[in-house]
Every structure is written in structure tokens, then in C-alpha cells.
N, C-alpha and C positions, 0 to 999 in steps of 0.2 A: 556767050563765052565768059562775060563778066560774072553772070550768075553762077556758072559752074565753078569759076575760080573762087568765088566767095564761099560756096559750099565746101570746096576742097580745103580752103583755109580754116573754116570753122571745124571741119572734121579733124584736121591735124591738130588744132588747138585743143579740142576735146580729148583726143588721144594723148596729147602731152600732159594735160591735167590729170587724166586717169592714171597714167604711168607715175606721175609725181605722188598721187594719193596712195598708189599701191606700194611704192617704196617707203613712204612715210608710215603707212599702216604696218608693213612688214617689220620695220625698225621698232615700232611700238610693241609688236608681238614678241620680238626677240628680247627687248629691253626688260620686260616683266620677269620672266624666269631668271635672267641674268642678275637682276637686282636682288631677287630672293636668294639666289646662290651666294652672291657677294655678302649679303647681310648675315646669312647663317655662318659662312666661313669666318667672317670677322668676329662674330659673337663667340665662336669656338676659340679663335686666336686670343681674344681678350679674356677668356675664362668665364664668360657669361653663360655659355652653353657647354655642356660636357661633350667630349669627343668619344661618343659611345655608339653602339650599333643602331639605336633608335634614330639618333640625329644623322648618322651617315645614311640611313635608309631614306630620310627626308631629302638629303642632297641627291641621292640616286634618282629619286622620283622627279626632281626638277631637271636633271640631266636627260632622263627619258623623255620628258615633255619637249625639251629642246630638240632631241633627236627626231621625234615625230614631226615637229614643226619643220625642221630642215628637210626631212624626207618629203613632206607634203609640198613644200615650196619647189623642190627639185622636180617632182612629178609635173607640177603645173608649168614650170619653165620648159620642160621637155615637150609638153603638149603645145605650148605656144609656138615652139620652134618646129613643130611637126616631126619631132624626133622621139616620141614616146615609144618605149620598147613594148611592142605588142605583136603577138603571133596568132593570127586568125586561122582557124581551121573549122571544119564542120563540127557542130556541137549541138547536143540535145538540150535546149534551153530549159525545158520544163523539168527534166530529170536533174539537171545541174542546180537549179534553184531549189527544188524540193529537198535535195541532200543538204544544202546549206541551212534551210529553214528547220529541218529536222534536228540538226545539230544545235541550232540556236533556241529551240523551243523551251528547254529547261531554264535557260538564262532569261528568256522572256517571262516565263512563269514567275521566276524569282523577282522580276521587276514589276510584277502585277499586271502584265499584259497578256490577254488571251488572243491566241493566233487562230485565224480561220483562213483557209486557202481554197482556191478553185483553179487548178492548173490543168489546162488542156494538154494532153499527152502528145508526144511526137512533134513538138514545135522545134524546128531546126533552123539554126542561124550560123553565120560565120562568126565564131567567137574565140576569145582567149580565156580559157578556164580560170587562170590565176587572176586576171584583171576583173573578170566578172565576179569572182568571189570577193575581191576588194570592193566592188560596187555594192554587192549585197550587204557587206559588213558596214559600209558607210551609211546606207539607208537604215539598217537596223540600229546603229549607234544613234542616229538622229531621232528615230522614233522612241527609243528607250530614254534618251536624254530629256525629251521635251513633252512626252505624253504623261498625263497625270494618271496615277494608279488609284483604283483599279481602272484599267483601260482596255482598248482593243486595237488589234492590228489585223487588217484584212487585205489579202493579196490575191489577185486574179491574173491569169494569163490565158490569152486566146489568140487565135489567128483571125485577122481581119484583112481580107484581100491579100496583098503581098507583104503584109507586115505582121510581126508578133507584137501584140499590145499587152503591156503589163501595167496594172494599176496597183499602187501601193498606198494604202490610206490608213490613218490612225485616228484615234478619238481626241477629245479636247485636251488642251486648248488649241484653238485655230490660229490662223494668221490673217491680219487685215488684208482685204483685197488689194489695196494699194501697194502692199509689200511683196505680193506673190512673185512678181516678175523680177525681183531683185534678190531672191533667196540664194541663187547660185553665184552672186557676185562675191568676189574674194574678200573675206573679213567683214562682210556686211552684217550688221547687227539689227535684229528686229526688236523694236521697242515693245515691252510688255512681257507676257507670260512665256513666249518661246524665245527669249533672248538667251545669250550664252550664259549658262550657270554651271556647266559641267566640267570646265577646265580644258575643253578641247581646243584644237588649233584654230577653229573658226574657218577651216578650209574644206571640211568634209563634203559639203554639197557642191562646191566648186570642182572638187576632184570627181565626184559622182557625174557631174555634167561632162567633164573632160573624157571620162571613161566611156560614157554613152556615145558621145560624138566620135570617139575613136573606133567604135563599132558601126559607124554610119547611121546612128540613131538620133532620136530627139528626146528631150526631157522637159516636161511641162508641169508646173505647180498649179493647183486649184484647191478650192474648198472641198473637204470631205463630207459626205453625208453622215459620217460618224461623229462629226463635230470638230475634227482636227484638220490635218493636211493630207492632200492626195497628190501623189506623183504619178504621172502617166508617161511611161517609157515606150517608145516605138522603135523596133529593130527591123531591118529588112530581112525577110525570110530567105533561107538558102534556096537558090534556084535549083530546080530539079535537073 
């Protein structure tokens, strides 16, 4: 009993520390765009910067970044509370994914990424089409933000037993093995080539993980044979 009590106390302490770090990191993320906004507005008030369309557009971009961050935080908060708005229905996963990738291919080409796919047809799951589209977009954003051009993105989907198994892998740079298990932690930064450099909220992969779990699935990171990062997503197949 004493051992169990000590384990419980340690678990509660770790949870409290994690919550404190989460609040601190969130405050830091909000502080940055707010500081930029304040600096630009004060510069306009002092006459250092002109009040013109170009500078107003810069302010609008900072506001948009704040809105995205708040929306991301709200989604994660709903996920934590088990209150994420999700509507599961029979869905053809292969066709849904293929449609999103076809729409994204011109954008990927502009980013210097070649796309190859191998999607088994007729893969059915219980899914929310809107939330899955959000999942695909987050994974696409991550690959585009951190894969060096010219690069490659390879996506496969197949049925294995009672699961739909999706692999999503890109080319270099990769992620050190010790960092892989932490990639979906909120606001976690990878040191080196795949750290945040794109101005995103830093929550995209945390949201991807939440969306996968909301579908009863799992998300696992590993090294890609292409030299970058591989995500393996597993969803339960729709029961006949």
C-alpha cells in the first residue's frame, strides 16, 4: 500500500508539473504575437511607421496567427475534456484521403515535394469527414514545413487484420530517435533541422494525435526510409 501511495503521489506531482509547463508555454506562445502587435501599433501612434495598407496587412497577419493559436488551444482543451465535437459515420477512408491529396498535389509541387501514393481501395472506417480533412491538412503542413526541397512524400494505406494502416513518410531531414516519442507533446520543440521555423502554432502534431485518438486510432512516429519522418496511423475498420 505504501508503494502504491508513493506511485500515486509521484504521478500527481508529474501531472501538476506538466500542467504548469503547459500554462507557461501557452502564455509564452500568446505573448509573442501580442508583443509584435503592440510594437507595431505603438510605432504607428508615434509616427515611426505609416498607417497604410501594407502595415495594416502586417497587423492582420498577427491577428490571424493569434486566432489560429486560440482555435488550436480550444480544440485540445475539448479533447482533454472528452468534449471534442466529432460526428462518426461510415466513411470510405481511401477515397476521402485520395481527394484531399489530389487537391494538395499542386501545392506540394510548388513546395518542391514529389508525392507518391499507394492507397488500397474500399477501406471503410467510422470517421468524421471534416475532422479527418483537418488531420490530413496538419500532416501536410508538417511535411511541407520541415522537408527540404527537392523532397518526397510517400503515403500508403492498406488493411491489416481489423485495422486500416496508413503510413505517411517524407524525406530528409529526419528526427533524432530520442525525440520521436515527444513529437506530439504540446509546444515541444525539436532541436536541429526540424525545429519550428515556419511560424506555426506548434500544436499541429498534438492536434493530429487528438484527432486520431478521437477516431479510436493510434499515431506513432518513426524514422522514414526516405530519410525523414514516418507517421504510422492505425484506425479500426468498420465492422461488417
